[in-house]
C-alpha positions in Angstrom: -2.3 9.3 47.6 -0.6 12.6 47.1 3.1 12.8 46.2 4.7 16.2 45.8 6.0 16.8 42.3 9.7 16.4 41.6 10.4 15.2 45.2 9.1 18.5 46.6 8.6 19.1 50.2 5.6 18.0 52.1 4.1 19.2 55.4 1.6 18.4 58.0 -0.9 20.5 56.0 -0.4 18.2 53.0 -1.0 15.2 55.3 -4.1 16.8 56.8 -5.6 17.6 53.4 -4.7 14.1 52.0 -6.7 12.7 54.9 -9.7 14.9 54.3 -9.6 14.0 50.6 -9.5 10.3 51.5 -12.6 10.7 53.7 -14.5 12.7 51.0 -13.6 10.2 48.3 -14.8 7.4 50.5 -18.1 9.1 51.1 -18.5 9.8 47.4 -17.5 6.3 46.3 -20.0 4.8 48.8 -22.9 7.0 47.8 -23.0 8.7 51.1 -23.4 12.3 49.7 -27.0 12.8 50.9 -26.4 11.6 54.4 -25.8 14.0 57.3 -22.1 13.7 57.9 -19.8 15.4 60.5 -16.1 15.4 59.7 -13.9 16.3 62.6 -10.3 17.4 62.1 -7.5 18.7 64.3 -6.1 20.9 61.7 -7.7 24.3 62.3 -6.1 25.5 59.0 -7.9 22.8 57.0 -11.3 23.2 58.7 -11.2 27.0 58.5 -10.2 27.1 54.9 -12.8 24.5 53.9 -15.6 26.3 55.6 -14.5 29.6 54.0 -13.3 31.5 57.0 -9.6 31.6 56.0 -8.1 32.1 52.5 -6.0 29.5 50.8 -2.7 31.2 50.3 0.4 29.4 49.3 2.3 26.2 50.1 2.5 22.6 49.0 -1.0 22.0 50.3 -2.7 24.4 47.8 -3.5 21.8 45.1 -5.0 19.5 47.7 -7.1 22.3 49.2 -8.5 23.1 45.8 -9.2 19.4 45.1 -11.0 19.1 48.5 -13.1 22.1 47.6 -14.1 20.4 44.3 -15.0 17.3 46.1 -17.1 19.1 48.7 -19.1 20.7 45.8 -20.3 17.2 44.8 -22.3 16.8 48.0 -25.9 17.8 47.9 -25.9 17.7 51.7 -22.7 19.4 52.7 -20.7 17.6 55.4 -20.4 19.6 58.6 -16.7 20.3 59.3 -15.7 20.7 62.9 -12.3 21.6 64.4 -11.1 19.5 67.4 -8.1 20.8 69.2 -5.2 18.3 69.1 -5.1 17.9 72.8 -8.7 16.7 72.7 -7.9 14.3 69.8 -5.6 11.7 71.4 -7.7 8.7 70.5 -7.7 9.6 66.8 -4.0 10.1 66.9 -3.5 6.7 68.4 -5.8 5.0 65.9 -4.1 6.7 62.9 -0.6 5.8 64.1 -1.7 2.2 64.7 -3.2 2.0 61.1 0.1 3.4 59.7 2.2 1.0 61.7 0.0 -1.9 60.5 1.0 -0.9 57.0 4.7 -0.6 57.8 4.8 3.2 57.9 7.1 4.6 60.6 5.8 7.7 62.4 8.5 10.2 63.1 7.8 13.0 65.5 9.8 16.2 65.6 12.5 17.2 63.1 
């Protein structure tokens, strides 16, 4: 799990990249690198950066983005990355919040 150095700030982009890394590590750990895999995400930034359409610029997420790129290079069959608009991703949001709640993590919306 990613923790920002020296108590640094985190962001939704950090969380989105941490989730992508968790998925990629799961696939690698379970020898699923030669399977046809579709990874859907509701962070357009993450998806566009990982497929090479957008540059990785600056922010707390940069080390995670570079790590995700390294993990993707380990796949002989590249996972297909697809962006899903958040308004079309309500079920995934519900499931992720339920999983967090089960582990005692409170979800705070807004500022």
